[in-house]
mmCIF file of the C-alpha atoms, coordinates in Angstrom:
data_MODEL
# 
_entry.id   MODEL 
# 
loop_
_atom_site.group_PDB 
_atom_site.id 
_atom_site.type_symbol 
_atom_site.label_atom_id 
_atom_site.label_alt_id 
_atom_site.label_comp_id 
_atom_site.label_asym_id 
_atom_site.label_entity_id 
_atom_site.label_seq_id 
_atom_site.pdbx_PDB_ins_code 
_atom_site.Cartn_x 
_atom_site.Cartn_y 
_atom_site.Cartn_z 
_atom_site.occupancy 
_atom_site.B_iso_or_equiv 
_atom_site.pdbx_formal_charge 
_atom_site.auth_seq_id 
_atom_site.auth_comp_id 
_atom_site.auth_asym_id 
_atom_site.auth_atom_id 
_atom_site.pdbx_PDB_model_num 
ATOM 1   C CA . MET A 1 1   ? -53.992 50.447 -23.718 1.00 0.00 ? 1   MET A CA 1 
ATOM 2   C CA . PRO A 1 2   ? -52.353 53.905 -23.744 1.00 0.00 ? 2   PRO A CA 1 
ATOM 3   C CA . ALA A 1 3   ? -53.832 56.634 -25.335 1.00 0.00 ? 3   ALA A CA 1 
ATOM 4   C CA . ASN A 1 4   ? -53.421 56.809 -28.844 1.00 0.00 ? 4   ASN A CA 1 
ATOM 5   C CA . ILE A 1 5   ? -51.297 60.015 -29.194 1.00 0.00 ? 5   ILE A CA 1 
ATOM 6   C CA . ALA A 1 6   ? -50.903 59.656 -33.274 1.00 0.00 ? 6   ALA A CA 1 
ATOM 7   C CA . ASN A 1 7   ? -54.714 60.393 -32.920 1.00 0.00 ? 7   ASN A CA 1 
ATOM 8   C CA . LEU A 1 8   ? -54.693 63.100 -30.701 1.00 0.00 ? 8   LEU A CA 1 
ATOM 9   C CA . LEU A 1 9   ? -52.114 64.832 -32.558 1.00 0.00 ? 9   LEU A CA 1 
ATOM 10  C CA . THR A 1 10  ? -54.372 64.508 -35.892 1.00 0.00 ? 10  THR A CA 1 
ATOM 11  C CA . CYS A 1 11  ? -57.300 66.025 -33.460 1.00 0.00 ? 11  CYS A CA 1 
ATOM 12  C CA . LEU A 1 12  ? -54.860 69.005 -32.551 1.00 0.00 ? 12  LEU A CA 1 
ATOM 13  C CA . LYS A 1 13  ? -53.938 69.775 -35.996 1.00 0.00 ? 13  LYS A CA 1 
ATOM 14  C CA . GLN A 1 14  ? -57.806 69.906 -37.133 1.00 0.00 ? 14  GLN A CA 1 
ATOM 15  C CA . MET A 1 15  ? -58.543 72.091 -34.192 1.00 0.00 ? 15  MET A CA 1 
ATOM 16  C CA . LYS A 1 16  ? -55.730 74.364 -34.886 1.00 0.00 ? 16  LYS A CA 1 
ATOM 17  C CA . ASP A 1 17  ? -57.006 74.531 -38.718 1.00 0.00 ? 17  ASP A CA 1 
ATOM 18  C CA . SER A 1 18  ? -60.740 75.228 -37.638 1.00 0.00 ? 18  SER A CA 1 
ATOM 19  C CA . TYR A 1 19  ? -59.421 77.947 -35.234 1.00 0.00 ? 19  TYR A CA 1 
ATOM 20  C CA . VAL A 1 20  ? -57.352 79.573 -37.482 1.00 0.00 ? 20  VAL A CA 1 
ATOM 21  C CA . GLU A 1 21  ? -59.744 79.761 -40.404 1.00 0.00 ? 21  GLU A CA 1 
ATOM 22  C CA . ASN A 1 22  ? -62.031 81.939 -37.898 1.00 0.00 ? 22  ASN A CA 1 
ATOM 23  C CA . PRO A 1 23  ? -61.371 82.009 -33.952 1.00 0.00 ? 23  PRO A CA 1 
ATOM 24  C CA . VAL A 1 24  ? -64.751 83.410 -33.496 1.00 0.00 ? 24  VAL A CA 1 
ATOM 25  C CA . VAL A 1 25  ? -66.686 80.933 -35.277 1.00 0.00 ? 25  VAL A CA 1 
ATOM 26  C CA . ALA A 1 26  ? -64.798 77.712 -34.257 1.00 0.00 ? 26  ALA A CA 1 
ATOM 27  C CA . VAL A 1 27  ? -65.398 78.949 -30.596 1.00 0.00 ? 27  VAL A CA 1 
ATOM 28  C CA . ARG A 1 28  ? -68.950 79.889 -30.774 1.00 0.00 ? 28  ARG A CA 1 
ATOM 29  C CA . SER A 1 29  ? -69.965 76.949 -32.999 1.00 0.00 ? 29  SER A CA 1 
ATOM 30  C CA . GLN A 1 30  ? -68.164 74.705 -30.667 1.00 0.00 ? 30  GLN A CA 1 
ATOM 31  C CA . ARG A 1 31  ? -66.616 72.994 -33.743 1.00 0.00 ? 31  ARG A CA 1 
ATOM 32  C CA . PHE A 1 32  ? -63.213 73.591 -31.908 1.00 0.00 ? 32  PHE A CA 1 
ATOM 33  C CA . ILE A 1 33  ? -63.769 71.634 -28.755 1.00 0.00 ? 33  ILE A CA 1 
ATOM 34  C CA . LYS A 1 34  ? -66.130 69.036 -30.310 1.00 0.00 ? 34  LYS A CA 1 
ATOM 35  C CA . LEU A 1 35  ? -63.062 67.720 -32.260 1.00 0.00 ? 35  LEU A CA 1 
ATOM 36  C CA . LEU A 1 36  ? -61.718 66.729 -28.833 1.00 0.00 ? 36  LEU A CA 1 
ATOM 37  C CA . HIS A 1 37  ? -64.973 65.237 -27.616 1.00 0.00 ? 37  HIS A CA 1 
ATOM 38  C CA . GLU A 1 38  ? -64.792 62.877 -30.626 1.00 0.00 ? 38  GLU A CA 1 
ATOM 39  C CA . TYR A 1 39  ? -61.433 61.953 -29.753 1.00 0.00 ? 39  TYR A CA 1 
ATOM 40  C CA . CYS A 1 40  ? -62.366 61.086 -26.223 1.00 0.00 ? 40  CYS A CA 1 
ATOM 41  C CA . VAL A 1 41  ? -65.274 59.015 -27.226 1.00 0.00 ? 41  VAL A CA 1 
ATOM 42  C CA . GLU A 1 42  ? -62.982 57.108 -29.716 1.00 0.00 ? 42  GLU A CA 1 
ATOM 43  C CA . GLU A 1 43  ? -60.696 56.330 -26.736 1.00 0.00 ? 43  GLU A CA 1 
ATOM 44  C CA . LEU A 1 44  ? -63.439 54.969 -24.578 1.00 0.00 ? 44  LEU A CA 1 
ATOM 45  C CA . GLU A 1 45  ? -64.687 52.713 -27.588 1.00 0.00 ? 45  GLU A CA 1 
ATOM 46  C CA . SER A 1 46  ? -61.204 51.552 -27.735 1.00 0.00 ? 46  SER A CA 1 
ATOM 47  C CA . LEU A 1 47  ? -61.291 50.660 -24.373 1.00 0.00 ? 47  LEU A CA 1 
ATOM 48  C CA . GLY A 1 48  ? -64.527 48.457 -24.964 1.00 0.00 ? 48  GLY A CA 1 
ATOM 49  C CA . VAL A 1 49  ? -67.340 50.831 -23.907 1.00 0.00 ? 49  VAL A CA 1 
ATOM 50  C CA . PRO A 1 50  ? -70.248 50.004 -26.153 1.00 0.00 ? 50  PRO A CA 1 
ATOM 51  C CA . SER A 1 51  ? -70.924 53.030 -28.389 1.00 0.00 ? 51  SER A CA 1 
ATOM 52  C CA . GLU A 1 52  ? -74.575 52.914 -27.539 1.00 0.00 ? 52  GLU A CA 1 
ATOM 53  C CA . LYS A 1 53  ? -73.968 53.791 -24.062 1.00 0.00 ? 53  LYS A CA 1 
ATOM 54  C CA . ILE A 1 54  ? -71.626 56.729 -25.060 1.00 0.00 ? 54  ILE A CA 1 
ATOM 55  C CA . PHE A 1 55  ? -73.239 60.224 -25.057 1.00 0.00 ? 55  PHE A CA 1 
ATOM 56  C CA . MET A 1 56  ? -71.830 63.572 -26.176 1.00 0.00 ? 56  MET A CA 1 
ATOM 57  C CA . GLU A 1 57  ? -73.502 66.983 -24.537 1.00 0.00 ? 57  GLU A CA 1 
ATOM 58  C CA . ALA A 1 58  ? -75.982 64.772 -22.339 1.00 0.00 ? 58  ALA A CA 1 
ATOM 59  C CA . THR A 1 59  ? -77.853 66.475 -19.807 1.00 0.00 ? 59  THR A CA 1 
ATOM 60  C CA . VAL A 1 60  ? -77.713 64.908 -16.348 1.00 0.00 ? 60  VAL A CA 1 
ATOM 61  C CA . LEU A 1 61  ? -78.882 66.016 -12.756 1.00 0.00 ? 61  LEU A CA 1 
ATOM 62  C CA . GLY A 1 62  ? -76.634 67.333 -10.479 1.00 0.00 ? 62  GLY A CA 1 
ATOM 63  C CA . SER A 1 63  ? -77.210 67.728 -6.697  1.00 0.00 ? 63  SER A CA 1 
ATOM 64  C CA . HIS A 1 64  ? -79.097 71.041 -7.229  1.00 0.00 ? 64  HIS A CA 1 
ATOM 65  C CA . LYS A 1 65  ? -79.639 71.456 -11.067 1.00 0.00 ? 65  LYS A CA 1 
ATOM 66  C CA . SER A 1 66  ? -78.895 69.702 -14.237 1.00 0.00 ? 66  SER A CA 1 
ATOM 67  C CA . LYS A 1 67  ? -75.707 69.551 -15.818 1.00 0.00 ? 67  LYS A CA 1 
ATOM 68  C CA . ASN A 1 68  ? -74.477 69.243 -19.527 1.00 0.00 ? 68  ASN A CA 1 
ATOM 69  C CA . VAL A 1 69  ? -71.590 66.936 -19.599 1.00 0.00 ? 69  VAL A CA 1 
ATOM 70  C CA . ASP A 1 70  ? -69.435 66.598 -22.592 1.00 0.00 ? 70  ASP A CA 1 
ATOM 71  C CA . VAL A 1 71  ? -68.831 63.086 -23.038 1.00 0.00 ? 71  VAL A CA 1 
ATOM 72  C CA . ALA A 1 72  ? -70.305 60.274 -20.609 1.00 0.00 ? 72  ALA A CA 1 
ATOM 73  C CA . MET A 1 73  ? -71.089 56.524 -20.428 1.00 0.00 ? 73  MET A CA 1 
ATOM 74  C CA . ILE A 1 74  ? -74.787 56.210 -19.462 1.00 0.00 ? 74  ILE A CA 1 
ATOM 75  C CA . ASP A 1 75  ? -76.435 53.034 -18.596 1.00 0.00 ? 75  ASP A CA 1 
ATOM 76  C CA . ASN A 1 76  ? -80.368 53.172 -19.323 1.00 0.00 ? 76  ASN A CA 1 
ATOM 77  C CA . ILE A 1 77  ? -81.015 51.577 -15.925 1.00 0.00 ? 77  ILE A CA 1 
ATOM 78  C CA . ASN A 1 78  ? -77.825 52.518 -13.733 1.00 0.00 ? 78  ASN A CA 1 
ATOM 79  C CA . GLY A 1 79  ? -77.551 55.939 -15.051 1.00 0.00 ? 79  GLY A CA 1 
ATOM 80  C CA . PRO A 1 80  ? -74.235 58.022 -15.721 1.00 0.00 ? 80  PRO A CA 1 
ATOM 81  C CA . LEU A 1 81  ? -70.945 55.548 -14.897 1.00 0.00 ? 81  LEU A CA 1 
ATOM 82  C CA . ILE A 1 82  ? -68.508 57.500 -16.431 1.00 0.00 ? 82  ILE A CA 1 
ATOM 83  C CA . ILE A 1 83  ? -68.744 61.460 -17.273 1.00 0.00 ? 83  ILE A CA 1 
ATOM 84  C CA . ILE A 1 84  ? -65.518 63.336 -18.898 1.00 0.00 ? 84  ILE A CA 1 
ATOM 85  C CA . GLY A 1 85  ? -65.712 67.028 -18.793 1.00 0.00 ? 85  GLY A CA 1 
ATOM 86  C CA . ILE A 1 86  ? -63.507 69.042 -21.493 1.00 0.00 ? 86  ILE A CA 1 
ATOM 87  C CA . ARG A 1 87  ? -62.648 72.514 -21.949 1.00 0.00 ? 87  ARG A CA 1 
ATOM 88  C CA . SER A 1 88  ? -59.960 74.881 -23.448 1.00 0.00 ? 88  SER A CA 1 
ATOM 89  C CA . GLN A 1 89  ? -59.110 78.178 -23.156 1.00 0.00 ? 89  GLN A CA 1 
ATOM 90  C CA . MET A 1 90  ? -57.537 79.850 -26.195 1.00 0.00 ? 90  MET A CA 1 
ATOM 91  C CA . SER A 1 91  ? -56.957 83.437 -24.994 1.00 0.00 ? 91  SER A CA 1 
ATOM 92  C CA . SER A 1 92  ? -57.665 85.663 -22.151 1.00 0.00 ? 92  SER A CA 1 
ATOM 93  C CA . ILE A 1 93  ? -56.402 82.838 -20.002 1.00 0.00 ? 93  ILE A CA 1 
ATOM 94  C CA . GLY A 1 94  ? -55.170 84.468 -17.033 1.00 0.00 ? 94  GLY A CA 1 
ATOM 95  C CA . LYS A 1 95  ? -58.202 86.738 -16.643 1.00 0.00 ? 95  LYS A CA 1 
ATOM 96  C CA . ASN A 1 96  ? -60.371 83.612 -16.866 1.00 0.00 ? 96  ASN A CA 1 
ATOM 97  C CA . ILE A 1 97  ? -58.525 80.532 -15.304 1.00 0.00 ? 97  ILE A CA 1 
ATOM 98  C CA . LEU A 1 98  ? -59.564 80.894 -11.713 1.00 0.00 ? 98  LEU A CA 1 
ATOM 99  C CA . THR A 1 99  ? -62.983 81.354 -12.564 1.00 0.00 ? 99  THR A CA 1 
ATOM 100 C CA . TYR A 1 100 ? -63.113 78.358 -14.536 1.00 0.00 ? 100 TYR A CA 1 
ATOM 101 C CA . TYR A 1 101 ? -61.243 76.458 -12.013 1.00 0.00 ? 101 TYR A CA 1 
ATOM 102 C CA . GLU A 1 102 ? -63.610 77.261 -9.295  1.00 0.00 ? 102 GLU A CA 1 
ATOM 103 C CA . GLU A 1 103 ? -66.571 76.210 -11.776 1.00 0.00 ? 103 GLU A CA 1 
ATOM 104 C CA . ILE A 1 104 ? -65.065 73.039 -12.483 1.00 0.00 ? 104 ILE A CA 1 
ATOM 105 C CA . ILE A 1 105 ? -64.576 72.148 -8.963  1.00 0.00 ? 105 ILE A CA 1 
ATOM 106 C CA . GLY A 1 106 ? -68.211 72.990 -8.313  1.00 0.00 ? 106 GLY A CA 1 
ATOM 107 C CA . ASP A 1 107 ? -69.221 70.736 -11.265 1.00 0.00 ? 107 ASP A CA 1 
ATOM 108 C CA . CYS A 1 108 ? -67.325 67.889 -9.663  1.00 0.00 ? 108 CYS A CA 1 
ATOM 109 C CA . ILE A 1 109 ? -69.050 68.069 -6.265  1.00 0.00 ? 109 ILE A CA 1 
ATOM 110 C CA . SER A 1 110 ? -72.662 68.394 -7.618  1.00 0.00 ? 110 SER A CA 1 
ATOM 111 C CA . LEU A 1 111 ? -71.896 65.345 -9.750  1.00 0.00 ? 111 LEU A CA 1 
ATOM 112 C CA . HIS A 1 112 ? -70.245 63.301 -6.843  1.00 0.00 ? 112 HIS A CA 1 
ATOM 113 C CA . ASP A 1 113 ? -73.280 64.283 -4.757  1.00 0.00 ? 113 ASP A CA 1 
ATOM 114 C CA . ARG A 1 114 ? -75.639 62.751 -6.882  1.00 0.00 ? 114 ARG A CA 1 
ATOM 115 C CA . PHE A 1 115 ? -73.475 59.805 -8.429  1.00 0.00 ? 115 PHE A CA 1 
ATOM 116 C CA . PRO A 1 116 ? -70.910 59.199 -5.820  1.00 0.00 ? 116 PRO A CA 1 
ATOM 117 C CA . MET A 1 117 ? -69.486 56.136 -7.586  1.00 0.00 ? 117 MET A CA 1 
ATOM 118 C CA . ALA A 1 118 ? -69.361 57.492 -11.056 1.00 0.00 ? 118 ALA A CA 1 
ATOM 119 C CA . VAL A 1 119 ? -65.934 58.034 -12.416 1.00 0.00 ? 119 VAL A CA 1 
ATOM 120 C CA . ILE A 1 120 ? -65.605 61.843 -13.086 1.00 0.00 ? 120 ILE A CA 1 
ATOM 121 C CA . CYS A 1 121 ? -62.858 62.990 -15.076 1.00 0.00 ? 121 CYS A CA 1 
ATOM 122 C CA . TYR A 1 122 ? -61.694 66.361 -17.010 1.00 0.00 ? 122 TYR A CA 1 
ATOM 123 C CA . VAL A 1 123 ? -59.562 67.075 -20.017 1.00 0.00 ? 123 VAL A CA 1 
ATOM 124 C CA . TYR A 1 124 ? -58.335 70.341 -19.947 1.00 0.00 ? 124 TYR A CA 1 
ATOM 125 C CA . LEU A 1 125 ? -56.641 72.113 -22.769 1.00 0.00 ? 125 LEU A CA 1 
ATOM 126 C CA . LEU A 1 126 ? -54.393 75.335 -22.806 1.00 0.00 ? 126 LEU A CA 1 
ATOM 127 C CA . PRO A 1 127 ? -52.015 76.638 -25.319 1.00 0.00 ? 127 PRO A CA 1 
ATOM 128 C CA . THR A 1 128 ? -48.588 77.869 -24.464 1.00 0.00 ? 128 THR A CA 1 
ATOM 129 C CA . GLN A 1 129 ? -49.428 80.923 -26.114 1.00 0.00 ? 129 GLN A CA 1 
ATOM 130 C CA . PRO A 1 130 ? -52.579 82.438 -27.924 1.00 0.00 ? 130 PRO A CA 1 
ATOM 131 C CA . ILE A 1 131 ? -52.650 82.245 -31.700 1.00 0.00 ? 131 ILE A CA 1 
ATOM 132 C CA . LYS A 1 132 ? -55.655 84.617 -32.013 1.00 0.00 ? 132 LYS A CA 1 
ATOM 133 C CA . PRO A 1 133 ? -54.758 87.752 -33.878 1.00 0.00 ? 133 PRO A CA 1 
ATOM 134 C CA . GLY A 1 134 ? -53.760 90.719 -31.761 1.00 0.00 ? 134 GLY A CA 1 
ATOM 135 C CA . LEU A 1 135 ? -53.317 88.380 -28.527 1.00 0.00 ? 135 LEU A CA 1 
ATOM 136 C CA . GLU A 1 136 ? -49.958 86.485 -29.369 1.00 0.00 ? 136 GLU A CA 1 
ATOM 137 C CA . SER A 1 137 ? -48.182 88.358 -26.627 1.00 0.00 ? 137 SER A CA 1 
ATOM 138 C CA . GLU A 1 138 ? -50.344 87.136 -23.801 1.00 0.00 ? 138 GLU A CA 1 
ATOM 139 C CA . VAL A 1 139 ? -48.208 85.189 -21.263 1.00 0.00 ? 139 VAL A CA 1 
ATOM 140 C CA . VAL A 1 140 ? -49.670 81.743 -20.219 1.00 0.00 ? 140 VAL A CA 1 
ATOM 141 C CA . ASN A 1 141 ? -48.501 80.400 -16.889 1.00 0.00 ? 141 ASN A CA 1 
ATOM 142 C CA . LEU A 1 142 ? -48.807 76.733 -17.522 1.00 0.00 ? 142 LEU A CA 1 
ATOM 143 C CA . ASP A 1 143 ? -46.794 75.756 -14.442 1.00 0.00 ? 143 ASP A CA 1 
ATOM 144 C CA . ARG A 1 144 ? -49.293 77.627 -12.389 1.00 0.00 ? 144 ARG A CA 1 
ATOM 145 C CA . ALA A 1 145 ? -52.177 75.848 -14.321 1.00 0.00 ? 145 ALA A CA 1 
ATOM 146 C CA . GLU A 1 146 ? -50.593 72.593 -13.676 1.00 0.00 ? 146 GLU A CA 1 
ATOM 147 C CA . LYS A 1 147 ? -50.092 72.972 -9.731  1.00 0.00 ? 147 LYS A CA 1 
ATOM 148 C CA . LEU A 1 148 ? -53.976 74.036 -9.818  1.00 0.00 ? 148 LEU A CA 1 
ATOM 149 C CA . TYR A 1 149 ? -55.052 70.687 -11.542 1.00 0.00 ? 149 TYR A CA 1 
ATOM 150 C CA . ASN A 1 150 ? -52.864 68.559 -9.624  1.00 0.00 ? 150 ASN A CA 1 
ATOM 151 C CA . LEU A 1 151 ? -54.741 69.613 -6.773  1.00 0.00 ? 151 LEU A CA 1 
ATOM 152 C CA . ILE A 1 152 ? -58.204 68.180 -7.948  1.00 0.00 ? 152 ILE A CA 1 
ATOM 153 C CA . THR A 1 153 ? -57.100 64.939 -9.241  1.00 0.00 ? 153 THR A CA 1 
ATOM 154 C CA . ASN A 1 154 ? -56.769 61.404 -7.930  1.00 0.00 ? 154 ASN A CA 1 
ATOM 155 C CA . ARG A 1 155 ? -59.740 61.304 -5.819  1.00 0.00 ? 155 ARG A CA 1 
ATOM 156 C CA . GLY A 1 156 ? -59.169 57.422 -4.890  1.00 0.00 ? 156 GLY A CA 1 
ATOM 157 C CA . ASP A 1 157 ? -61.719 55.917 -2.890  1.00 0.00 ? 157 ASP A CA 1 
ATOM 158 C CA . TRP A 1 158 ? -65.639 57.164 -3.960  1.00 0.00 ? 158 TRP A CA 1 
ATOM 159 C CA . ARG A 1 159 ? -66.244 57.619 -0.253  1.00 0.00 ? 159 ARG A CA 1 
ATOM 160 C CA . ASN A 1 160 ? -63.331 60.197 -0.029  1.00 0.00 ? 160 ASN A CA 1 
ATOM 161 C CA . THR A 1 161 ? -63.701 63.926 -0.944  1.00 0.00 ? 161 THR A CA 1 
ATOM 162 C CA . LYS A 1 162 ? -66.123 65.168 -3.470  1.00 0.00 ? 162 LYS A CA 1 
ATOM 163 C CA . ASP A 1 163 ? -64.002 68.179 -4.706  1.00 0.00 ? 163 ASP A CA 1 
ATOM 164 C CA . LYS A 1 164 ? -61.445 66.088 -6.794  1.00 0.00 ? 164 LYS A CA 1 
ATOM 165 C CA . TYR A 1 165 ? -61.643 64.383 -9.942  1.00 0.00 ? 165 TYR A CA 1 
ATOM 166 C CA . GLU A 1 166 ? -61.153 60.557 -10.321 1.00 0.00 ? 166 GLU A CA 1 
ATOM 167 C CA . HIS A 1 167 ? -58.702 61.480 -12.977 1.00 0.00 ? 167 HIS A CA 1 
ATOM 168 C CA . PHE A 1 168 ? -57.562 64.675 -14.789 1.00 0.00 ? 168 PHE A CA 1 
ATOM 169 C CA . ALA A 1 169 ? -55.767 65.410 -18.054 1.00 0.00 ? 169 ALA A CA 1 
ATOM 170 C CA . PHE A 1 170 ? -53.808 68.516 -18.793 1.00 0.00 ? 170 PHE A CA 1 
ATOM 171 C CA . LEU A 1 171 ? -52.950 69.069 -22.498 1.00 0.00 ? 171 LEU A CA 1 
ATOM 172 C CA . LYS A 1 172 ? -50.226 71.537 -22.965 1.00 0.00 ? 172 LYS A CA 1 
ATOM 173 C CA . VAL A 1 173 ? -50.109 72.263 -26.499 1.00 0.00 ? 173 VAL A CA 1 
ATOM 174 C CA . ASP A 1 174 ? -47.891 74.330 -28.807 1.00 0.00 ? 174 ASP A CA 1 
ATOM 175 C CA . PHE A 1 175 ? -50.098 75.582 -31.486 1.00 0.00 ? 175 PHE A CA 1 
ATOM 176 C CA . THR A 1 176 ? -47.383 77.884 -33.042 1.00 0.00 ? 176 THR A CA 1 
ATOM 177 C CA . GLN A 1 177 ? -45.977 74.645 -34.347 1.00 0.00 ? 177 GLN A CA 1 
ATOM 178 C CA . GLU A 1 178 ? -46.915 72.770 -37.546 1.00 0.00 ? 178 GLU A CA 1 
ATOM 179 C CA . PRO A 1 179 ? -48.393 70.511 -36.524 1.00 0.00 ? 179 PRO A CA 1 
ATOM 180 C CA . PRO A 1 180 ? -49.294 71.226 -33.310 1.00 0.00 ? 180 PRO A CA 1 
ATOM 181 C CA . GLU A 1 181 ? -46.788 69.642 -30.340 1.00 0.00 ? 181 GLU A CA 1 
ATOM 182 C CA . LEU A 1 182 ? -48.119 68.223 -27.261 1.00 0.00 ? 182 LEU A CA 1 
ATOM 183 C CA . LEU A 1 183 ? -45.900 69.061 -24.358 1.00 0.00 ? 183 LEU A CA 1 
ATOM 184 C CA . ASP A 1 184 ? -45.173 66.811 -21.350 1.00 0.00 ? 184 ASP A CA 1 
ATOM 185 C CA . THR A 1 185 ? -47.023 67.397 -18.188 1.00 0.00 ? 185 THR A CA 1 
ATOM 186 C CA . ILE A 1 186 ? -46.298 65.825 -14.761 1.00 0.00 ? 186 ILE A CA 1 
ATOM 187 C CA . PRO A 1 187 ? -47.378 61.947 -14.502 1.00 0.00 ? 187 PRO A CA 1 
ATOM 188 C CA . SER A 1 188 ? -50.612 62.513 -12.501 1.00 0.00 ? 188 SER A CA 1 
ATOM 189 C CA . LEU A 1 189 ? -52.021 64.777 -15.107 1.00 0.00 ? 189 LEU A CA 1 
ATOM 190 C CA . SER A 1 190 ? -50.765 62.808 -18.395 1.00 0.00 ? 190 SER A CA 1 
ATOM 191 C CA . ILE A 1 191 ? -52.902 62.142 -21.119 1.00 0.00 ? 191 ILE A CA 1 
ATOM 192 C CA . HIS A 1 192 ? -50.898 58.922 -21.966 1.00 0.00 ? 192 HIS A CA 1 
ATOM 193 C CA . ASP A 1 193 ? -52.481 56.821 -19.511 1.00 0.00 ? 193 ASP A CA 1 
ATOM 194 C CA . PHE A 1 194 ? -55.629 58.962 -18.545 1.00 0.00 ? 194 PHE A CA 1 
ATOM 195 C CA . PHE A 1 195 ? -58.053 56.420 -20.112 1.00 0.00 ? 195 PHE A CA 1 
ATOM 196 C CA . ASP A 1 196 ? -56.525 53.338 -18.837 1.00 0.00 ? 196 ASP A CA 1 
ATOM 197 C CA . LYS A 1 197 ? -56.654 54.921 -15.461 1.00 0.00 ? 197 LYS A CA 1 
ATOM 198 C CA . ILE A 1 198 ? -60.477 55.499 -16.158 1.00 0.00 ? 198 ILE A CA 1 
ATOM 199 C CA . GLU A 1 199 ? -60.889 51.929 -17.164 1.00 0.00 ? 199 GLU A CA 1 
ATOM 200 C CA . GLU A 1 200 ? -59.063 50.641 -13.843 1.00 0.00 ? 200 GLU A CA 1 
ATOM 201 C CA . THR A 1 201 ? -61.153 52.858 -11.534 1.00 0.00 ? 201 THR A CA 1 
ATOM 202 C CA . TYR A 1 202 ? -64.558 51.844 -13.298 1.00 0.00 ? 202 TYR A CA 1 
ATOM 203 C CA . ASN A 1 203 ? -63.742 48.292 -13.286 1.00 0.00 ? 203 ASN A CA 1 
ATOM 204 C CA . GLU A 1 204 ? -62.754 48.282 -9.762  1.00 0.00 ? 204 GLU A CA 1 
ATOM 205 C CA . ARG A 1 205 ? -66.333 49.907 -8.816  1.00 0.00 ? 205 ARG A CA 1 
ATOM 206 C CA . ASN A 1 206 ? -68.159 47.685 -11.164 1.00 0.00 ? 206 ASN A CA 1 
ATOM 207 C CA . LEU A 1 207 ? -67.051 44.278 -10.277 1.00 0.00 ? 207 LEU A CA 1 
ATOM 208 C CA . PHE A 1 208 ? -70.300 42.814 -12.099 1.00 0.00 ? 208 PHE A CA 1 
ATOM 209 C CA . PHE A 1 209 ? -70.539 45.042 -15.068 1.00 0.00 ? 209 PHE A CA 1 
ATOM 210 C CA . PRO A 1 210 ? -66.890 45.515 -16.260 1.00 0.00 ? 210 PRO A CA 1 
ATOM 211 C CA . PHE A 1 211 ? -65.826 46.531 -19.796 1.00 0.00 ? 211 PHE A CA 1 
# 
């Protein structure tokens, strides 16, 4: 079942309202990004993942240290089976994007080292332009970001490279519109079939424990 875009647009509207009210509080309190966490949880539940196995802000062991993961399906016997990292950048994007890019690749490798068959995915949100007062003139190079993220998705066979995510969704959002507008991206990074791909990959790797 494709992602519920109507619910996503509602989520983006709530995110914008929270951010516009107070950008600093929205980011520091994590209320802004937790709305997107909640949306991802709802999508996993719609696939049939039992709610008691879904966790937000879970701490799991990586290859060298513990990792805080945003949304995860964790079985009490078999451990993490699905992990979804979620990040947004609403300002200072050009200055920080490569640092964060390197960071999420490192997280990917660490988690794959520890859980090679887990379905490890990512959702990354960038605005077409910042809406934080005083920063509206910042230029956001979405095409460059799209090319970067496309290099680290579609890992394929779990025996393959560890520096790619199983699946990656890139949310390009125009928050200057009311309500916010979700722009198209390339098919390999589309949110539309992101959760379907998670389900397919998970079921391929867990023939005796499907959902």
